[in-house]
DOBA-580247 format. One record per residue (C-alpha): z negated, y, x; residue in three letters. Coordinates in steps of 0.25 Angstrom, whole numbers, plus 5000, padded with zeros to 4 digits. Layout:
! DOBA-580247
ZYXALA ...
! end
This chain:
! DOBA-580247
504449045087MET 505949015080LYS 506648885079ARG 508148855073ASN 508248735063ILE 509448695059CYS 509748565049PHE 510848495044HIS 510848455029VAL 511548415018LYS 511648495003ALA 510448524996ASN 509648525008VAL 508748645013LEU 509148675027ILE 508248755037ILE 509348825042PHE 508748895054SER 507648985058LEU 506248945059LEU 505249065064SER 503949085065PHE 502849205064ASN 501449225069LEU 500349165062PHE 499749265054GLY 498949295040GLN 499049355028THR 498149385015PHE 497849315003GLU 497549384992VAL 496349344981GLU 496149454970ARG 494849474965LEU 494349524952ASP 493849664950GLY 493449644936ASP 492849514932PRO 492349544920SER 493749534913THR 494749434910MET 495849464922THR 495649394935ILE 495949504943ASN 495549654941ASP 495549754949PRO 494149814954ILE 494549984952ILE 495350024938ASP 495450094929GLU 494050054922ASN 493350074935THR 493350224930PHE 493150224915MET 491750234918VAL 492150394921SER 493350404913ALA 493650544913GLY 492750594922VAL 493550594935ASN 494450694942SER 495550614945ASN 495950564933VAL 495350494921SER 494950344920ALA 495750334907THR 497050384912SER 498250294916SER 498350384929LEU 497050324935LEU 497450294949ASN 496650204958ILE 497150184972ASN 496750174987GLY 495450074989PRO 494750075001SER 493649985002VAL 492349985011ILE 491049895012ARG 489949995012VAL 489349995025PRO 487949975027ASP 487650105034TRP 487750165022ILE 486350185014PRO 486150135000GLU 485850274996TYR 487250324999ALA 488050194992LYS 488650214979THR 487850104974HIS 486650004982LYS 487649904979ASP 488849964982ALA 489549864994ASN 490949924993TYR 491650054992TYR 492950064988MET 493750194990TYR 494950224982PHE 495750334976GLY 496750384965HIS 498150424972HIS 498150564965GLY 496750574964GLY 495750684969LYS 494550584975SER 494350454981ILE 493550364973ARG 492450254977LEU 492150134972ALA 490950034975TRP 490549894972ALA 489449784977GLN 490749694975TYR 491949684982ILE 492649664969ASP 491849754959GLY 491349804952PRO 491849934958TRP 491150054954HIS 491650204957LEU 490850294963PHE 490650444960ASN 491650434950TYR 491650544938GLY 490250554934PHE 490050414928ALA 488550384931PRO 488750264936ASP 489750304947GLN 489050404955GLY 488250384969TRP 487150304965GLY 487050284952PHE 486050204950THR 485050324955GLY 484650274968ASP 485250344978TYR 485450474982THR 486750484991GLY 487350614994PHE 488350674982TYR 489850644982SER 490450744973PRO 491850724966GLY 492350594963ASP 492450474973GLY 492150514987VAL 493150624990LEU 493550714980ASP 494650824979LEU 494050884967SER 493150944976LEU 494051034983GLY 494351184981ASP 495451144972ASN 494951014968SER 496250944974SER 496050954989THR 494950965000LEU 494951045012THR 494250995025ILE 494751105035ASN 495751215033GLU 496851115040ASP 496350995030TYR 496451005017THR 496850865006PHE 497050854993GLY 497950824980GLN 497350694980HIS 496750594988ILE 496750444989ALA 497050324997SER 495450315004PRO 495450215017ASP 494050215020VAL 493450165033VAL 491950135036VAL 491550195049ASP 490250115055ASN 490150165067VAL 489850335059ASN 489350255047GLU 490250345037ARG 491450315029ILE 492850365033ILE 493950395023MET 495450405025TYR 496150465012PHE 497350535009HIS 497750665002GLY 498750775004TYR 498550865014ARG 498651025013TYR 498851135021GLY 499751075031VAL 501151115026GLY 501450995022THR 500750915009PHE 500650775012ILE 499750655010GLN 499050625022GLU 497650545026THR 496250605026PHE 495050555031VAL 493550585027ALA 492150505029SER 490850485022SER 489550435026LYS 489450355015PHE 490750335009GLY 490450414997LEU 490850554998ASN 492050605008PHE 492150745002ASN 492150865011ILE 490750885016GLN 489850985009THR 488551035010GLU 487450895009GLY 488650805011GLY 488650685021GLU 488850705037VAL 490350685040GLY 490850675026GLN 492250725022GLY 493650735026PRO 494050765041PHE 495150865045PRO 496050755049VAL 497450685044ILE 497450555048PRO 498950535044GLY 499750485031PHE 499150445019PHE 498650305015TYR 497850285028PHE 497250135030ARG 496550145043THR 496150005052PHE 495849995065GLU 496249915077ILE 495549875089GLU 496149875103GLY 495949945116GLU 496350095120ALA 496150145133ASN 495150045136GLY 494350065124GLN 494149945113SER 494350035101ILE 494850015086MET 495950095084GLN 496250155071THR 497450155064PHE 498050165048ALA 499150135041PHE 499650255030ALA 500650275020ASN 502150215022ARG 501450095033GLY 501250225044ASP 500250175053LEU 499150285061TYR 498550255073LYS 497250345074ALA 497250455087PRO 496550445099SER 495150515104LEU 495650625113THR 494350575123LEU 494850445128GLY 496050425120ASP 495350325112ALA 495850295098PRO 495050365086ALA 494150285079LEU 493150295067ILE 492050315076SER 492650435083ASN 493250505072GLY 492750635072GLU 492850645089GLU 493950735095GLU 495450665092GLY 494550565083GLY 495050515070LEU 494650645062TRP 494650745073ASN 495950775079PRO 496250845090THR 497350925083ASP 496650945070PRO 498150965062LEU 498650845068ALA 499550775057ASN 499450655056PRO 498250645065TRP 498350495068TRP 499550445075THR 500550385065ARG 501250265072ILE 502750275071PRO 503550185061ASN 504250125073SER 502850085079GLN 502250045067ASN 502049885065PRO 502249905050LEU 503749965051TYR 504749895045GLN 503849795037ILE 504849725029GLU 504449725014ALA 503949615006SER 505149554998LEU 504349514987ALA 504049674985ILE 505149724990ARG 506449634986PRO 507449724995ASP 506849665008GLY 507349775016ASP 506049875018LEU 505649905030ARG 504049945026ARG 504050075035ILE 505150165032THR 504350295035GLY 504450345021THR 503350345010SER 504250245003TYR 504550095004ASP 503450095013SER 501750045014PRO 501050125004ARG 499550075005HIS 499050005015SER 497849915020ALA 497449865034ILE 496549745038TYR 496149715054HIS 495149635059ASP 494749665072PRO 493849545074VAL 494449435067ASN 495949465065ASP 496049565076ARG 497649535079ASP 498149565064ARG 498249695056ILE 498449665041TYR 499149775034LEU 499149775019LEU 500149865011TYR 500849904997THR 502049975000GLY 503050064991ARG 504250014987GLY 503749874982ASP 503949804970ALA 502849794967PRO 501949854977GLU 501049754984SER 500149734994VAL 500649675008VAL 500349635021LEU 500849645036VAL 500149605048VAL 500049655060PHE 499749565073ASP 499049615086LEU 498949495093ALA 499249485108GLY 499149625109LEU 498149695119THR 497049775114GLU 497849915119GLU 499049845111GLU 498249825098ARG 498149965095LEU 499749995096ASP 500349965082PRO 501749955089THR 501149815095LYS 500749765081TRP 501649655075THR 501949615061ARG 501549475057ARG 502949485048MET 503949575045ASN 503749565030MET 502549615022GLU 501749495016ASP 501449505002LEU 499949494998ILE 499649554984LEU 500649604972GLU 500249644960PRO 499949534950GLU 498849564942GLU 499149664930ASP 498149754937TRP 499049764949GLU 500149784939GLY 500749644939ALA 501149664923ASP 501949794927LEU 503349784931ASP 503749804946ILE 504149924952THR 504349964966TYR 503250044971SER 503250194974ALA 502650314981GLY 501450374974GLY 500350334965SER 500650214953ALA 499950164942ILE 500450054933ASN 501350004942ARG 501449844948ARG 500949884960GLN 499849854972LEU 499349974981ARG 498250024990ASP 497849894997PRO 496449905005TYR 495849775014VAL 494349765014PHE 493549675023LYS 492249635017ASP 490949605027THR 491249445024ASP 492649465029GLY 493249455017GLN 494549555015LEU 494749615002TYR 496249684997LEU 495949804989PHE 497149874982TYR 497649924969THR 498549864958GLY 499449944947GLU 499850044957GLY 498550124957GLU 497850084946GLU 496749984950ALA 496049924964ILE 495949784966GLY 495349684978VAL 495749554982ALA 495349454993LYS 496149435005LEU 496149315012HIS 496849285025PHE 497949185026THR 498449125038HIS 499949115040THR 500949055046LEU 502349145043PRO 503649045043VAL 505149095044THR 505948995039ILE 507449005036LYS 508148895026VAL 509348885019PHE 509548815007LEU 510848735009GLN 511348744994GLY 511148894994ALA 511648915007TYR 512949005008GLU 513948985021THR 514449135019THR 513349215022ASP 512349105026GLY 511349125016MET 510849065004MET 511149114991ASN 510249164980ASP 510649094969GLY 509449054963LEU 508849194963ARG 510049264957THR 509949174946ALA 508349184945SER 508049034946VAL 507149054959ILE 505749014953PRO 504749134954SER 503749034959THR 503748934970GLU 504348804963PRO 503648704972TYR 502348704965THR 502948674952THR 503748564958LEU 502448484961GLY 502348544975ARG 500748564981THR 500248624992GLY 501148754994ILE 500448855000GLN 500948984991ASN 500948894977ALA 501548974966GLY 502149084975ALA 503049164966ARG 504249254970VAL 504249384966THR 505549454958ASP 505649544971ASN 505949424979MET 506949374968LEU 507649514969SER 507849504983VAL 509249494986GLU 510249465000GLY 509549395012ASN 508149395006ASN 508549334992ALA 507849214988LEU 508449084987VAL 507448994982ASP 506048934984TRP 505748834996VAL 504548765001LEU 504148785016VAL 503148675023GLU 502348675035LEU 502248525041ARG 501448475052ASP 501948375064ALA 501648255055THR 502448315042ASN 501248355035ASN 501348475026VAL 500348595032ILE 501048715022ALA 501848745011THR 502448865005ARG 503548894995ALA 504549005000GLY 505749064995LEU 507049065004VAL 508049185004GLN 509549185007ARG 509249215022ASP 508549085022GLY 507149135025ASN 505949065018ILE 505049185013VAL 503749185005GLU 503749244991PRO 503549384995ASP 504549375006GLY 503849365019ILE 504149235028PRO 503449095023MET 501949125028ASN 500948975027PHE 499649005025LYS 498548965033GLY 499448885041VAL 499048875057ALA 500248895068ALA 500848765072GLY 501848665072GLU 502448635059TYR 503648575052HIS 504448665043ILE 504948595029ALA 505648685018VAL 505948625005LYS 506648664994HIS 506648604979ARG 508048584978ASN 508248544992HIS 507948445003LEU 506848495013GLY 506948505028VAL 505948515038MET 506048555053THR 506148415062GLN 505048475072THR 503848545069THR 503948715074VAL 502948795079THR 502448895071ILE 501449005076ASP 
! end
């Protein structure tokens, strides 16, 4: 709902000038970094970095571990399913597999761990005696040739693999997206490489399967049943797949979708028989995920047009894009999403899709969140992306480089296309849900130099859009406030109310980034304010520090509207305070829902 409120006040008083509007009750994530190496003195270490490769330094076909060109990217994590026998695991204690790559590498790598935060051990890397399959001597699993689990060096010219006369991929392979197919008891891996032999040399997504998740190479004599790549191109590169439950043609189904590079959204094909959406379990049927009716269809999956993509024209976070004018989907490979991660819980949270991604053009490249809402849709409408709505029109900043291994000690630069090391950047997010329901975020730091892990905690949010004006800064000539404090560089970098003795601030210690302070125009910052939600008896329910812009909008330090954490929808008074002005409050409660 919306409500206009006006106050007539004297000088040096905070004015709530007009417009209080309230958005849908939502959710976001809070991040808890985990220490990947407790043996060091630092608090938060990565779980995979250059040191992980030192045991096999100089023997990997991609690059020496001592080389400054070592590149680590694209994590995808699964819990080892119970149907994989112990003899076919990397180790009897292996509970987790992490698949990852090298931006220009020749193989898809694998690491295993007993515990989610490590230690993580490389599998089938070089010829170190403790890195092979069953290195304890108790196992006799099928031999996985080459490096990792899929290796281009096994091809005819050591840089390509030919599936059949129409499908050859190579130059490099990376960005695995791994799915456990419990119905058929196998592991599915989407990955990207350059496609050859079609007149255009472009990067696209391929798909392969493995019985035990340790050998996705083209099947040779003695290999696994169903092992190897399929002759199909699902779509653009950087695929991240997810499923939405709904109904089609009277059938209850799980429809497969995928986000890819540039934020492109793909929808899996329909089967020829019965026109039911293709699923992992029917992938090889004619018209299925990996057996198209037209073998040369390119792309095989349906790309949703930008105008129908719910991510289209999302506004970039001001904290990482200070120009504030960027609309995230541009139809080009620049100034757009790069790597994505999707979380959807069809049982406990079936009306929301959580999309986390990093983007080119950001400074620094960081993990942001967009939430799609499916509430109120029919079962058929749930499978139509044009019906999905966004919780907010601006990205929510979730994680930015704050540790040295993430590049926090380096200068901020705008991210660009291609690989990168030694950069103040986060990339390659991946969301993993463990059997106990805990969510984890895997991501790369310093560009593509290491992989870290953090816990994700759901936080209920109540977004409130408030427009206010400070009378002393208000200018009647343009109906805006001046940003003299900003231009004089005297806006505190950290919210000032905690140091003034105020307690109970939800975002105590919140800091404003240099990028936000560099914003000019209507979104230029004026100063910090304090916003309170009070109940009908004037008890303070929640308090947050925010920043007021020249146009009067109060925003969080990353530029999104004010978001109260853990507060239920209801009737509240809104109070706004400033350290140099008298505060004001709505005379009556207003409904926030």
